[in-house]
C-alpha positions as CSV (number, residue, x, y, z in Angstrom):
1,M,142.2,78.7,169.6
2,L,145.1,80.7,169.2
3,D,147.2,77.8,168.6
4,A,144.7,75.7,166.1
5,P,146.1,75.9,162.5
6,R,143.9,78.2,160.8
7,E,142.2,77.9,157.5
8,P,143.5,79.9,154.8
9,T,140.9,82.5,154.3
10,P,140.4,83.0,150.4
11,P,141.1,86.6,149.2
12,P,138.2,89.0,149.3
13,N,137.9,88.9,145.1
14,Q,137.7,85.6,144.8
15,A,135.4,84.4,147.4
16,P,132.5,82.2,146.7
17,S,130.1,84.3,144.6
18,F,126.0,83.1,143.3
19,S,127.3,82.2,139.9
20,Q,129.6,79.7,141.2
21,R,127.0,77.6,143.4
22,P,126.0,74.8,141.3
23,Q,123.0,75.2,139.6
24,Q,119.9,73.3,140.2
25,R,118.6,71.8,136.7
26,R,115.1,74.2,136.3
27,S,112.6,72.2,133.8
28,K,112.0,74.2,130.3
29,K,108.7,76.1,131.4
30,P,105.8,74.1,129.6
31,A,104.9,75.8,125.9
32,Y,100.9,74.8,126.3
33,F,100.5,76.5,123.1
34,E,103.7,75.6,121.4
35,K,102.1,73.7,118.4
36,E,98.9,76.2,117.9
37,Q,101.5,79.2,117.5
38,A,103.7,76.6,114.7
39,F,100.1,76.3,113.0
40,A,99.2,80.1,113.1
41,A,102.7,80.7,111.9
42,Q,102.2,78.1,108.9
43,K,99.1,79.9,107.8
44,K,99.9,83.0,108.2
45,A,102.7,82.7,105.2
46,E,100.0,80.6,103.5
47,A,97.9,83.6,103.2
48,E,100.7,85.8,102.6
49,A,101.9,83.8,99.5
50,R,98.0,83.8,98.4
51,R,98.5,87.3,98.4
52,L,101.5,87.9,96.4
53,E,100.4,85.4,93.7
54,F,97.1,87.2,93.8
55,E,98.9,90.3,93.1
56,R,101.0,89.1,90.4
57,R,98.3,87.6,88.4
58,D,96.2,91.0,89.3
59,K,98.8,93.0,87.5
60,E,99.4,90.5,84.8
61,K,95.7,90.7,83.9
62,K,95.9,94.6,83.7
63,L,98.7,94.5,81.4
64,K,97.0,92.3,79.2
65,I,93.9,94.3,79.4
66,G,96.1,97.6,79.2
67,E,97.5,96.1,75.8
68,R,94.8,95.1,74.4
69,D,92.6,98.3,74.9
70,R,95.8,100.1,72.8
71,F,95.3,97.8,70.4
72,R,91.8,98.0,69.6
73,K,91.7,101.6,70.2
74,A,94.9,101.9,67.6
75,M,93.3,99.1,65.2
76,A,90.0,101.5,65.5
77,K,91.6,104.7,64.5
78,A,93.1,103.1,61.7
79,R,90.5,101.8,60.3
80,T,88.8,105.0,60.4
81,G,88.4,106.8,56.5
82,G,91.2,109.2,55.6
83,Q,91.1,112.2,53.4
84,N,88.6,110.5,50.6
85,G,87.1,107.6,52.9
86,Q,90.0,105.4,52.4
87,R,91.5,103.2,55.1
88,K,94.9,104.5,56.8
89,L,96.8,101.1,55.6
90,G,100.4,103.0,56.8
91,K,99.2,102.8,60.6
92,E,97.1,99.7,60.0
93,S,100.1,97.9,58.9
94,K,102.0,98.6,62.0
95,V,99.3,97.6,64.8
96,L,99.1,94.2,62.7
97,L,103.2,93.9,62.9
98,E,103.3,94.6,66.4
99,R,100.7,91.8,66.4
100,V,102.8,89.0,64.3
101,K,105.2,90.1,66.8
102,R,103.7,89.2,69.7
103,I,102.5,85.5,68.4
104,V,105.5,84.8,67.4
105,E,107.0,85.5,70.4
106,Q,104.6,83.2,72.2
């Protein structure tokens, strides 16, 4: 044993470690609910899009109602009689001018 040729031992810092061992191929864990999760995510995205669209339409609707209400009040105020019962044509003309501008824009 003493005369037998010795195999060189690797230095301690180059010893085969766990990470250098050939790794076995592990099969991927089966994703049993992958299709259901994708379907749920799609439904959630669709619901969010519907909610955003509803909020946008609701906001537009409220703006139009508010504008129509302001116009109606301004017109009612302009039509009331002045000091001698005559219509306030200056105020009425401004309201009508805004109405014409809005119609022309569309």
